[in-house]
N, C-alpha and C positions, 0 to 999 in steps of 0.2 A: 503495500499499499503507499509506505514512504516512498519508494522508488517512482511509483506512478506519479505521485504529487510532485515530486522533484523534476519529473518529466516534463509534466504540464506547466510548471512553473517557467523551467528553462523555455519550452514552446511559446509561452507567453510573452517573455522577455524578448526573445529572438522576433517575434511575430511583431510586436510595438516598436521596437527600435528599427526594423526594417520599413515598416509603414512611414515613421518620421524621416528615414533616409530617401525613400522614394518621393514623399511628398515634397520635400525640399529640394531635394535635386533630379528628379525625374528617374524612372526606371533604367532607361539606356545610360544614363550618365552615372549609375550606381553599380558598381562591380561586386562580385562575392567578395573579393579581398576587401573592399570598402566596409562591407558588411562584417567580415569576421573581424578587421581592425576594430570597429566600432562595439564588438561585443566581446574581444578577447577570446574569440574561439579558433579551434583549429579547423582545417578543410574538412578533417576525418569527421570532427563533430557536426558539422553543418549537415555534410551530406549522409549522416546518420539518421538526422530527422527528416531531409528533404531530398527529393530525387534530382532535382535541378533549382537554378534561379526561378525558371518560370512556375515551378510546382510551389514553392517558397512564396511567390506572390499571391498566387491563386489562392492559397491557404490564408493569407492574408486579408485578401477580399471577403473569403468565406467567413472567418473567424472575427475579424475586426471590422473590417469596411461597411459589410452588411449591417451589424450590430449599430454602428454608430450612425448611420443614414436612418436605420429604423427608429432608434432612439429619440434621433433629434427631429425627424420631418415625419414621420409615418404613425408611430404610437400616440403621439399627443392629440392626434384628431381621429382616432379609432372609436367608434362606438358611442357617439355622442350626438345630440340634435343639432344644435346651433354650429355648424360646419364653419361658416364666416367668422363668428367670434373665435373658434379654436385655432383656425389656419391664420388669423391675425396674430394671436398669440404666440403660434408654433412659431412663424417667421421671426416675430419680435425676439423671442429667445434665441432662435438660430443665428439670426443675423448679429446677435450681441457678442457671442464668441468670437467672432470676426473682429470686433472692435478692439476686444482686450488680448487679441492673440499676436505675441511679438513676432512668431515666425509664420505670419499669416501668409499663405500662397496660394490662396484662392480656395473654391470650394473643391475639394481633395477628389470626389468622382467625376467631377468635370474634367480636372486636369487630366487623370487618367485616360478618361474617354477621349481627349484631344491627342494625348501621347499615343495610344493604342490604334486609333482609327486607320484601317488600312495597312496595319503591320502585324497585328496578331489576332486572329480569328477566335481563338481559342479564350483568351483574357477578354476580348471584345464581349463575348457572348455572355460571360459572369459579370462585365459591369453593365450591361445592358438589362440583364434581368433585376437589377437593382432598381434601375429607371423604370420598369414596366411595373414592380411592385409599387414604388412610389405613385406613379400614375394611376393604377387600378385604385389605390387608396385613396386618392384626391377626387376621382370620379365618384367612388362609392359614397364617400362624404358629402359631396354636392348634390349627388342624386337624393340622399336621405335629407338633407337640407330643403331640397324643392317638396318632398313628399311632407315633411313636417310643418311646411308653411313658412320657413324662414326665406326661400330663396323662390324668385319668380318662377313660374313652371314652365316659361317658355326658354329657359336660358339653356344653353347647349352645355352641358356636364363636360363631355371629352374636351371641347374648345376651351372651357375656363382652366381644366386641369393643364392641359398644354401651355396656356397663358402663365400661369402660376409657376409652371416648373422652369420654363424659359425665362420669366421675371427673376426669379430667385437666381437661378445660376448666374445670369446676367449682372445682378447688383453685386453678387459675391464677387464675380471678377473684377468689377469696377472699384470695389471697396479695397483692392489691394494697394497698400500705401497712396492712397489717394481720399484723404479726409474721410475715413469709413464713418465715424460717428454722424456725420453730416450728410453722407449719402444715405446711409441707414435711415435717418430721420425723414429726408425726403422721399425716400421708397415708400416707407411704411404710411406717411401721409397720404400720398398718391395710391396705395394700394387701398387704404381705408374709404377713399372717395370712390375708387372703383365698386368695393363692395355694397356701398349705398345704393350704387346703379342696378344692381342685381338684387337687392333684398326685394321682398314682397312689400308693397306700398299699404301703408296703414290709412284707412279711411279717414278724411278729415272730418271733424265733427261740425 
């Protein structure tokens, strides 16, 4: 049991360090030697746990990246009634991490999508699967909002989900080293105005 716990702790440390290096420097600019140096590991120890650098990265996607995107952008809006209120809070909190992240290189998922597009179909499939889960979750939340009377029934749920994803990814990119707090404030103000336009209008007395 102790050996299993030690191995799990080692794997966790290797994957967290790897994600930080790949996020900061990019996958193709990070060698196995760079990873070993950062972790103070031998090549034998690395290849004991992973078949290759690609296998190492895929395990990072499955064990860390999926979890981060889920906890930040998916779980906060699952299973609730007022989708617009929850999405607003979700984006507010997610963008705040960028304001205070000293090593902010942008939205990590989007960074990797751009880096691997047209270069590695196997890794792209894993990354696109995360996007699909996020999109399905947003569509479901918006549809539920329509059903519960919070969102106008004529609203295109798929279109809104696409708009929200692309606008979030876009502002995260623009927040890198460019007045992130001010950009977040302006983005959230416009998002709230947009949500007002798709809310069910209350009858005036």
